[in-house]
VEXDREN-2710 file (C-alpha; in Angstrom, 1 decimal):
% VEXDREN-2710
k/r/px/py/pz
1/MET/-2.0/25.8/16.8
2/SER/-3.9/24.7/13.9
3/ASN/-1.3/25.8/11.5
4/ARG/1.3/23.2/12.8
5/TYR/0.3/21.0/9.7
6/SER/-0.3/23.7/7.1
7/GLY/3.2/25.3/7.2
8/THR/5.1/23.0/4.9
9/LEU/4.5/20.0/3.0
10/ALA/7.2/18.1/4.9
11/GLY/5.5/18.9/8.2
12/GLY/2.3/17.4/7.1
13/LEU/4.0/14.3/5.7
14/TRP/5.9/13.8/9.0
15/ALA/2.7/14.1/10.8
16/LEU/1.4/11.3/8.8
17/GLY/4.6/9.4/8.6
18/GLN/5.6/9.4/12.3
19/PRO/2.8/6.8/13.4
20/VAL/3.7/4.7/10.3
21/LEU/7.3/4.6/11.5
22/LEU/6.4/3.8/15.1
23/LEU/4.0/1.1/13.8
24/ALA/6.8/-0.5/11.8
25/ILE/9.2/-0.4/14.8
26/TYR/6.5/-2.0/17.1
27/GLY/5.9/-4.6/14.5
28/PHE/9.5/-5.5/14.2
29/VAL/10.3/-5.3/17.8
30/PHE/7.3/-7.3/19.2
31/ARG/6.7/-9.6/16.2
32/LYS/10.1/-10.4/14.9
33/VAL/12.3/-10.0/17.9
34/PHE/10.1/-11.0/20.8
35/LYS/7.9/-13.2/18.7
36/VAL/4.8/-12.0/20.5
37/GLY/1.4/-13.5/19.6
38/PHE/-2.1/-13.4/21.0
39/PRO/-4.9/-15.7/20.4
40/GLU/-7.0/-12.5/20.1
41/LEU/-5.3/-11.8/16.9
42/GLY/-7.1/-14.5/15.0
43/GLU/-6.6/-14.1/11.2
44/HIS/-5.1/-10.6/11.6
45/SER/-1.5/-9.4/11.8
46/PHE/0.0/-7.8/14.8
47/VAL/0.6/-4.8/12.9
48/ALA/-3.1/-4.5/12.1
49/PHE/-3.9/-5.1/15.7
50/VAL/-1.7/-2.2/16.9
51/ALA/-2.7/0.1/14.2
52/CYS/-6.4/0.2/15.2
53/ALA/-5.6/1.6/18.4
54/LEU/-2.2/3.4/17.7
55/TRP/-3.7/6.2/15.4
56/PRO/-6.5/7.2/17.9
57/TRP/-4.1/7.2/20.7
58/MET/-1.7/9.5/18.7
59/ALA/-4.6/11.8/18.0
60/PHE/-5.4/12.0/21.6
61/GLN/-1.9/12.5/22.8
62/GLU/-0.7/15.0/20.4
63/GLY/-4.2/16.8/20.6
64/VAL/-3.7/17.3/24.3
65/GLN/-0.1/18.2/24.2
66/ARG/-0.4/20.6/21.3
67/ALA/-3.5/22.3/22.5
68/THR/-2.0/22.8/26.1
69/HIS/0.0/25.4/24.6
70/ALA/-2.7/27.2/22.7
71/ILE/-3.0/30.1/24.8
72/VAL/0.8/30.7/25.9
73/GLY/1.8/30.0/22.3
74/ASN/-0.5/32.7/21.0
75/ALA/0.1/35.3/23.8
76/GLY/0.3/38.1/21.3
77/LEU/-3.0/37.2/19.8
78/VAL/-4.7/36.9/23.2
79/LYS/-3.4/40.3/24.6
80/LYS/-4.4/42.3/21.3
81/VAL/-7.7/40.7/20.4
82/HIS/-10.9/40.0/22.1
83/PHE/-12.4/36.6/21.1
84/PRO/-13.6/33.4/22.5
85/GLN/-10.1/32.1/23.4
86/GLU/-11.4/28.4/23.7
87/LEU/-11.3/28.5/20.1
88/LEU/-7.7/28.2/20.1
89/VAL/-8.0/25.0/22.0
90/PHE/-10.5/23.6/19.7
91/ALA/-8.5/24.4/16.7
92/GLY/-5.4/22.8/18.2
93/VAL/-7.2/19.5/18.9
94/GLY/-9.3/19.7/15.8
95/ALA/-6.4/20.0/13.5
96/THR/-4.5/17.2/15.3
97/PHE/-7.4/14.8/15.1
98/PHE/-8.0/15.7/11.4
99/ILE/-4.5/14.7/10.3
100/HIS/-4.3/11.6/12.4
101/PHE/-7.7/10.4/11.3
102/LEU/-6.6/10.9/7.7
103/GLY/-3.5/8.9/8.3
104/PHE/-5.8/6.2/10.1
105/ALA/-7.9/6.0/7.0
106/VAL/-5.0/5.7/4.7
107/VAL/-3.3/3.0/6.9
108/LEU/-6.5/0.9/7.0
109/ILE/-7.0/1.2/3.2
110/ALA/-3.4/0.1/2.6
111/LEU/-3.6/-2.9/4.9
112/THR/-6.9/-4.0/3.4
113/ILE/-5.2/-3.8/0.0
114/GLY/-2.4/-5.9/1.5
115/GLY/-4.9/-8.6/2.5
116/GLU/-6.0/-7.7/6.0
117/PRO/-9.5/-8.7/6.6
118/PHE/-11.0/-5.6/8.2
119/ARG/-14.7/-5.6/8.8
120/PHE/-15.9/-2.1/7.6
121/ASP/-19.3/-2.8/8.8
122/GLY/-18.0/-1.8/12.1
123/LEU/-17.4/1.7/11.1
124/PRO/-20.3/3.2/13.1
125/VAL/-18.6/2.0/16.3
126/VAL/-15.3/3.4/15.0
127/LEU/-16.7/6.8/14.1
128/LEU/-18.6/7.1/17.4
129/ALA/-15.4/6.1/19.4
130/TRP/-13.4/8.9/17.4
131/LEU/-15.9/11.5/18.5
132/ALA/-15.8/10.5/22.1
133/LEU/-12.1/10.5/22.0
134/PHE/-12.1/14.1/20.5
135/LEU/-14.5/15.3/23.2
136/LEU/-12.2/13.7/25.8
137/ALA/-9.1/15.3/24.5
138/THR/-10.8/18.7/24.2
139/THR/-11.9/18.6/27.7
140/VAL/-8.6/17.6/29.1
141/ALA/-6.8/20.3/26.8
142/LEU/-9.1/23.1/28.0
143/VAL/-8.1/22.4/31.5
144/THR/-4.4/21.9/30.9
145/SER/-4.1/24.9/28.5
146/ALA/-5.6/27.2/31.1
147/PHE/-3.5/26.0/34.0
148/GLN/-0.4/26.1/31.6
149/VAL/-0.8/30.0/31.8
150/PHE/-0.5/30.0/35.6
151/LEU/1.7/27.0/36.2
152/LYS/4.4/26.7/33.7
153/ASP/5.3/23.1/34.5
154/VAL/2.1/21.6/33.3
155/ASP/3.4/20.6/29.9
156/HIS/6.4/19.0/31.7
157/MET/4.2/16.8/33.9
158/LEU/2.0/16.0/31.1
159/GLY/4.5/14.3/28.9
160/PRO/5.4/11.6/31.5
161/ALA/1.8/11.2/32.4
162/LEU/0.8/10.5/28.9
163/MET/3.7/8.0/28.4
164/ILE/2.5/6.1/31.6
165/MET/-1.0/6.1/30.2
166/PHE/0.3/4.7/26.9
167/TYR/1.7/1.6/28.5
168/VAL/-1.2/1.0/30.9
169/THR/-3.6/1.3/28.0
170/PRO/-3.9/-2.0/25.8
171/ILE/-2.7/-0.5/22.6
172/LEU/0.4/-3.0/22.2
173/TYR/-1.5/-5.8/23.9
174/PRO/-5.0/-6.9/24.6
175/THR/-6.9/-6.5/27.7
176/THR/-7.0/-10.2/28.3
177/GLN/-3.1/-10.1/28.8
178/VAL/-3.5/-7.8/32.0
179/PRO/-3.0/-9.9/35.1
180/GLU/-6.3/-10.6/36.8
181/SER/-5.2/-9.2/40.0
182/VAL/-5.0/-5.5/38.6
183/ARG/-7.6/-6.0/35.6
184/TRP/-10.1/-4.3/37.7
185/ALA/-8.1/-1.1/37.5
186/VAL/-8.2/-1.1/33.7
187/ALA/-12.0/-0.2/34.0
188/PHE/-11.0/3.3/35.3
189/ASN/-8.9/4.2/32.2
190/PRO/-11.6/5.8/29.9
191/LEU/-9.2/5.2/26.9
192/VAL/-9.7/1.5/27.3
193/HIS/-13.4/1.9/26.6
194/LEU/-12.7/4.0/23.6
195/LEU/-9.9/2.2/21.9
196/GLU/-11.1/-1.3/22.4
197/PRO/-14.4/-0.9/20.5
198/ILE/-12.4/0.6/17.5
199/ARG/-10.4/-2.6/17.5
200/ALA/-13.4/-4.8/18.0
201/GLY/-15.3/-3.1/15.2
202/LEU/-12.7/-3.2/12.5
203/MET/-11.4/-6.7/13.5
204/HIS/-14.7/-8.6/14.2
205/GLY/-17.4/-6.0/13.1
206/ASP/-18.6/-5.8/16.7
207/LEU/-21.2/-3.3/17.2
208/GLY/-22.0/-4.1/20.6
209/SER/-20.4/-1.0/22.1
210/MET/-22.6/1.4/20.4
211/GLY/-24.8/2.1/23.6
212/VAL/-21.6/2.7/25.8
213/LEU/-20.0/4.8/23.3
214/SER/-23.1/6.8/23.0
215/ALA/-23.1/7.4/26.7
216/PHE/-19.5/8.5/26.4
217/VAL/-20.3/11.0/23.8
218/VAL/-23.2/12.5/25.9
219/GLY/-20.9/12.5/28.9
220/GLY/-18.0/14.0/27.0
221/ALA/-20.1/16.8/25.7
222/LEU/-21.3/17.5/29.2
223/ALA/-17.8/17.5/30.5
224/MET/-16.4/19.6/27.8
225/MET/-19.1/22.3/28.4
226/ALA/-18.0/22.3/32.0
227/ALA/-14.5/22.6/31.1
228/VAL/-15.3/25.6/28.7
229/MET/-17.0/27.4/31.7
230/VAL/-13.9/26.8/34.0
231/PHE/-11.8/27.9/31.1
232/ARG/-13.7/31.2/30.5
233/ARG/-13.7/31.8/34.2
234/LEU/-9.9/31.5/34.2
235/SER/-9.4/33.5/31.0
236/ASP/-10.2/36.8/32.7
237/TYR/-6.7/36.5/34.2
238/PHE/-4.7/35.2/31.3
239/GLU/-3.4/38.6/30.2
240/ASP/-2.0/39.2/33.7
241/PHE/0.2/35.9/33.5
242/ILE/1.3/35.6/30.0
END
């Protein structure tokens, strides 16, 4: 899993370039075609608004999807060598987060050079949110990768589920644009509480989410440890099904 980005230079460049292409498409469609504008943008561009949440989302989405195949995709290694197999999941999620965090940093620097007034004093919130997001992605991937061994359709269900989650998470729009009648449901989406602080930190220098994010990190670490226990319990049967 972790060698996905190390095989070729073109593969690494595509991993960095894909979100840039998506960002350009979203910027053109929503800003130029539909002429979307939000009061929350303030002095920031729509491209910057989307960029703050798109890269963390891409890291989460790809990290979960790639690591879901960590065991099945390394069946030969799992059968021949005895080692902590959860390391394959950590490697898959970790490699994905690394490349997208690198792309995130490059885009922020490029937008800043282009005149985007980001508030880098909000970086502590941004880094803490990325850590919480990594823990969440790893927790989910530990469960899905184990279930993928026994239920071969997990990855087929995961794709549509993540697509739905993308559109119900305020990535292309602010939370205030969600109708009040269903806004209460937004609170149950953990990604909202992780992506919104990144945007608030970079666009407004808001550090008010540090306490909530710290709680997410602690809860995420505990959830990940529980997921590791479930994974290890199921791993005793991996060789019989892969």
